[in-house]
C-alpha positions as CSV (number, residue, x, y, z in Angstrom):
1,M,4.9,-26.2,13.3
2,N,5.4,-24.1,16.6
3,E,1.6,-23.0,18.0
4,N,3.2,-19.8,19.2
5,L,4.4,-18.3,15.9
6,P,2.2,-15.5,14.6
7,P,0.5,-15.7,11.2
8,C,2.0,-14.2,8.0
9,P,1.3,-10.5,8.0
10,E,0.9,-10.7,4.1
11,C,-1.3,-13.5,3.4
12,S,-2.4,-14.4,7.1
13,G,-0.6,-18.0,6.6
14,V,-0.4,-20.0,9.4
15,Y,2.6,-22.1,8.6
16,T,5.4,-19.7,9.6
17,Y,8.4,-20.9,10.8
18,E,11.8,-19.5,12.2
19,M,15.0,-19.2,9.9
20,G,17.5,-17.3,12.2
21,S,16.3,-14.3,13.5
22,L,13.4,-13.9,10.9
23,L,9.9,-15.5,10.3
24,V,9.2,-16.7,7.1
25,C,5.7,-17.7,5.4
26,P,6.3,-20.8,3.0
27,E,2.9,-19.9,1.2
28,C,3.8,-16.5,-0.1
29,G,7.7,-16.4,0.8
30,H,7.2,-13.1,2.8
31,E,10.0,-12.7,5.5
32,W,9.7,-10.5,8.5
33,S,11.7,-9.9,11.7
34,A,10.5,-11.6,15.0
35,S,11.6,-8.4,16.9
36,A,9.4,-6.2,14.7
37,E,6.4,-8.7,15.2
38,A,6.9,-8.1,19.0
39,A,7.0,-4.5,18.8
40,G,3.7,-4.6,16.8
41,E,2.2,-6.5,19.5
42,A,3.2,-4.1,22.3
43,G,0.5,-1.7,21.1
44,D,2.4,1.5,21.2
45,G,-0.7,3.2,19.7
46,G,1.4,4.8,16.7
47,E,-0.2,4.6,13.4
48,K,1.5,2.4,10.5
49,V,4.3,4.3,8.9
50,I,4.4,4.1,5.0
51,R,7.5,4.6,3.4
52,D,8.5,5.2,-0.3
53,S,10.8,3.2,-2.5
54,V,13.9,5.0,-0.9
55,G,12.7,4.8,2.9
56,N,11.2,8.4,3.0
57,V,8.3,8.6,5.3
58,L,5.1,9.4,3.4
59,A,2.2,11.6,4.6
60,D,-1.1,12.6,3.1
61,G,-1.0,15.4,0.7
62,D,2.5,14.7,-0.4
63,T,3.8,14.8,-4.0
64,V,5.5,11.6,-5.2
65,T,7.3,10.6,-8.5
66,V,6.7,7.1,-9.9
67,V,10.1,5.4,-10.1
68,K,9.2,2.8,-13.0
69,T,7.1,2.2,-15.6
70,L,3.7,0.6,-14.7
71,K,1.2,-1.3,-16.7
72,V,-2.4,0.0,-16.4
73,K,-5.2,-2.6,-17.1
74,G,-7.3,-1.3,-20.1
75,S,-4.7,1.2,-21.3
76,P,-2.6,0.7,-24.2
77,T,0.3,2.7,-22.3
78,G,1.2,2.6,-19.0
79,I,2.2,5.2,-16.3
80,K,5.9,6.3,-17.5
81,A,8.7,6.5,-14.9
82,G,9.1,10.2,-13.9
83,T,5.4,11.1,-13.6
84,K,4.5,13.2,-10.8
85,V,1.3,12.4,-8.7
86,R,0.3,15.2,-6.5
87,N,-2.0,15.3,-3.3
88,I,-1.8,11.6,-2.5
89,R,-3.9,9.9,0.2
90,L,-2.5,7.2,2.3
91,V,-4.9,4.0,2.8
92,D,-5.1,0.5,4.0
93,G,-5.5,-1.0,0.5
94,V,-5.9,-4.2,-1.1
95,D,-2.6,-6.4,-2.1
96,G,0.0,-3.8,-0.9
97,H,-1.7,-0.7,-3.0
98,D,-1.3,1.9,0.0
99,I,-1.5,5.2,-2.0
100,D,-4.8,6.7,-3.1
101,C,-4.4,9.2,-5.8
102,K,-5.3,10.6,-9.0
103,V,-2.8,10.4,-11.9
104,D,-3.1,12.8,-14.8
105,G,-4.2,11.1,-18.2
106,F,-5.5,8.1,-16.1
107,G,-7.8,9.1,-13.5
108,P,-8.3,7.7,-9.7
109,M,-6.2,4.7,-8.8
110,Q,-4.1,3.0,-6.4
111,L,-0.6,2.6,-6.2
112,K,2.1,0.7,-4.2
113,S,4.5,2.7,-2.1
114,S,7.3,0.5,-3.3
115,V,7.0,2.0,-6.8
116,V,7.1,5.9,-5.8
117,K,9.6,8.3,-4.4
118,K,9.0,11.1,-2.4
119,A,9.0,14.4,-4.7
């Protein structure tokens, strides 16, 4: 293992390796670009940009639409695809849940940006 390679940004695993132009974590399977890692270390001072499932940049207060049906623990029904969620707040959540919101009929919860589309 190369001592100069950064740990995995997803799981913080230290066993990363290079595969072509990508860095790969064998523990969680996450792949990322080495150039993106170098840009992050440059410290440009910008905040982390959160994008929805189709690549649109999200911001606090946006309205999003859920793109796939989601199962919810403790609920017999899930959140159906097409449900609109208003006034989202972007957070640094646990396990990739980076949107804090209130879903009608379910209450406050966190969603992943990969399952929503900007409305």
